[in-house]
Structure formats: structure tokens, C-alpha cells
N, C-alpha and C positions, 0 to 999 in steps of 0.2 A: 505492498499500499504505500500512500506518499500522505504523509498528517500533517509537515510542516516543512517549507522553503522559504528563501532566503529572495532576496531581488533589489538587489543595489544599483541598476543602471538610470542614468535618468531618466525619463519622460520622452525624451527629445530623443534621446539614445535606440528606445526602440520602436518609437515610432520609423524611425529609419530604419534599423535592423526587417522590420516587419514590412515596410512599407504600406505605412497607417496613417490614418490621420488622428492626433491624441484626442477625447472628444475630456471634458467638465468635471468637474470631481473627483479626480484620482487623485487617491492617497498621495501623498509625502512619499519619494526614497531617499535615502537605502530604506532597507527593512531587511532586518535579517532573524525574527523571527516570526512569520505570515505563518496563525496559524487558523483553523474552523470557523464558520463563521463571517470571517473580518472580511472586507471590501478586498480586491484585485484586480489587479486592472488585466485585461482579455482584450485581443485582437477577433475582431468577428470580420466577419465578409456582409459588403452592402449594397446596395444596387450605385451606392456612389464612392464605391473601393472599402477598401477595410477600414475600418476604424477600433480604434485603443482606446475602451472602455471601462469602464467598472463594474463588476459583479459581484455579486456575494460566492464565497463560496461554501458550497453549501447544496447542493440537485433538491427544488423542494418538488416533489412531483404534484401533477393538478390536484387528486383530488385531496391533499395536507388543507384543509382547514386552516390552521395554526403552523409557523416555522416547526414547532416541537408534539406535532402530532402523528410524526415517526419516527425510525432513525434518520439520526445526522449521515447523509448521501453523500461524502466528500470524492469518493472514487465510484470507478463503474468499472466494472472487470469487463478484458474488450470478447474472454471469451463465453460470455453469458447478454451483454446489451443488448445486443438486437433481439433479446430472447424476454430480455426485465419489460414488465408494461412500464417501471418506471419509467427507461430507458431507449426503449425501442425508435419513439418517435423524433426525438433528438435526436439519437446515432447516424439516422437518417436525413434528413429535414437542417442541423443545430449545430452545426459542429464548427467549434472554437481552439484558437490555442493560448498556451495560459505560460507568458515568459519568467523563465524564475532563472537566479543565478543556480542556484544549490538547492540540495534538499537533503532532510537528516532524515535516517535509520538507528533501527538501534538492534543492539545486540547484548546480551546478558551475561555475566561473569558468574565463576559456581557459587556465588551468594545474591542471587538473583538480583545486583543492581543494576539498573539499567545503563548502560555504557552506547552515547551514543556520536554518531558518524556519519561525516557533514560529505556527500556526492556532488561534483561537480566534474562541468564539462573541460578536458585534458587541453582541446585546444581550441576554444571559442566564449565565446562573453555572455552568452547565453544559452541555455536550454529554452529548445520549443516544447511545453508538452501539449502534450493535445488530449483534448477539451470537450466536452457538450454542454450548454447553455440550455434553458427553460425561464420561459419570461410565466412569475408566479404570482396568480389575484386571493389574497387572500378573505376569507370569509368578515375579515372587517376592518377591506379595502385598503390592505397592504395592496403593496406592487412591485414585484422583489427581482429582480433579475438574477437569474441565479446560478450555478453551474458547478462541472463535478469533472476531474481527471481523471482519463481514463487510462486503467494501470492494467499488466502482464508477466507473466512469469521473468522472475529476473535470469538476465543473464550469468554464466557462469561466474563472470567476472567480481560478479555484486550480490552473488546466489549464498555466500557464507555470511554474509549481516542481515539481512531478508530477501523471502522468499521470489515477492513481486517489487517490480522497477513501475513507472509509469514509462508511459507508452512516450517516445520523442521525438520530433518530426527532422527529417534534413531537410534544410532551406527548399531545395529544389520539390517540395512534395508539402510545400503548405500551400498554395496553390490546389491540390488536389483533396487534402485537407477541409480544407473552405468551402468545399466547390465549386471552388471558382474554373475545373478544370475537370468538371465528367463527375463521370461515375466510377468508383473503382477503389472508391477511401480505405474500406476493411484490409487492404490489402498492407496497410502499413501498420498496420494493431498489432505489432511484433518489437519480441525483445529487441532492442538494441547493438548495436558490435558495441563489442568489450573494448575495445580502445576508443569511444568515445568519452568514457567517466574512468577520472582521477575520483579518491576518498581519503580520507584522511582523521582518525578522530580526534576530536573536541572535548571540549571543558564537560560536568552535569550541568552546568547551570542552563544550559538552555532546556531541559528538564522540566523548568519552570515555565508553562507559556507565559510568563510577563515575564520573561527576562528580554533583554533588549542592547543593542549594543557592537561591532567590529571583536570585539572580543570574540561576538563567540561560532564564527569558525573559524578562528585561529586551532593550529594545528596540536593538536597535546601529544606529548609524543611519549608519554608512560601507558605500550598497547595491553 
């Protein structure tokens, strides 16, 4: 799964990388500990080109009357996304890209303590995470645009940290995932090449969802 990530690029840099127009109300960056239910910048295709816009991380199915009416859906499994009632429409017609500069996963030591790892692109400024989105209207009149990260089985390089990983997209595939280049996006929902990522241990400070600051992604040498 992917439960936390970092995003340190300025909005203008993200807009340039994804050939998108930045929208209003984007949360300031850098952000080193993005958590579920927070607003995140997302690239979405539209009639007038791509937009970089804000969405809530935590997909809300249409039948939820309130945001807490069911499980918090921050990830969607690639293997079942086309069949799950919550996701099947979005995976066909509402795909998006979620920029990140790295994400966190955890292992455990012999005493059960959680050991965080920071996983980041080996030779690129950003990871393009495959996502899906949904406009949700609640019973109390709320209107929220929400999203989830698509995940798949981890590659051999990362499987010792966690058995799942986000689906990531190469720049050549952005248009296909966003629906701009016709059909065939399903073939992109695979594990990333092993050489795409590097990783290192970080301090347990990041275990708190309130922790912030650039030191969260610094390497901890005691592994």
C-alpha cells in the first residue's frame, strides 16, 4: 500500500513537468509527511488541457452519505480495480496522476517496533503515481473531489520492505493513463522497473502523522 508520501517540488515545477495549468487553492510545498484525508495536488485531464488541482486523498464512493460512512479508501488494488463497485467507473473514465517526490513504507524489528523507509526515484525529480478520482456529493450538501492511489505487487527490489507498491508512470505514458491517447491504460498497472527506485531508512519521527520538516527524509544509518 501507500499510506504516506512527500512532495517537495514547487507548484510551477510540477506544472512544467506534467504540462499542466496550476489551479487555485493548492496546498503550499514542500510537504514531507502527507497523510490520508489531506488535500493533495493532482494532475487531471480536461477539455482545455491538463490541470494541476487539489483533491482529498481518500476516495469517497457515491453511496457514502458522509465521509466516514465506510472504510477510508486511500489505495485501489490494480488486480481488482475494474471489478470493485467503488472503483470500476473511475478506473475507466476518471484517471489522474498524483505527483510525489517519495513515499514511506514500514518494516518491523524483532520487538515489533515500526521501522520507516523512504522510497524515492533513483534518477528523476518526481514519481508519477497512478490515481483515480471521484466528485462526491454528501447528504449534508458537501461537494468534495477525492482520489486514491492505484497499487500493485511490489517488485523484487522493494518487496522486502512491503509486498505492495504504487503503480508509477513513465512520462511517455502520462497521456495514455489520463485518457488523452486512447484506450489501453490497463497495461500500465504493473510493478515499476527495479532501477526506478532507491530507498533508505529514516528516523522513527515520521511514525507520527503530525511530524513535519526536511529531516524526515534524511537517511538513518543504523539499519
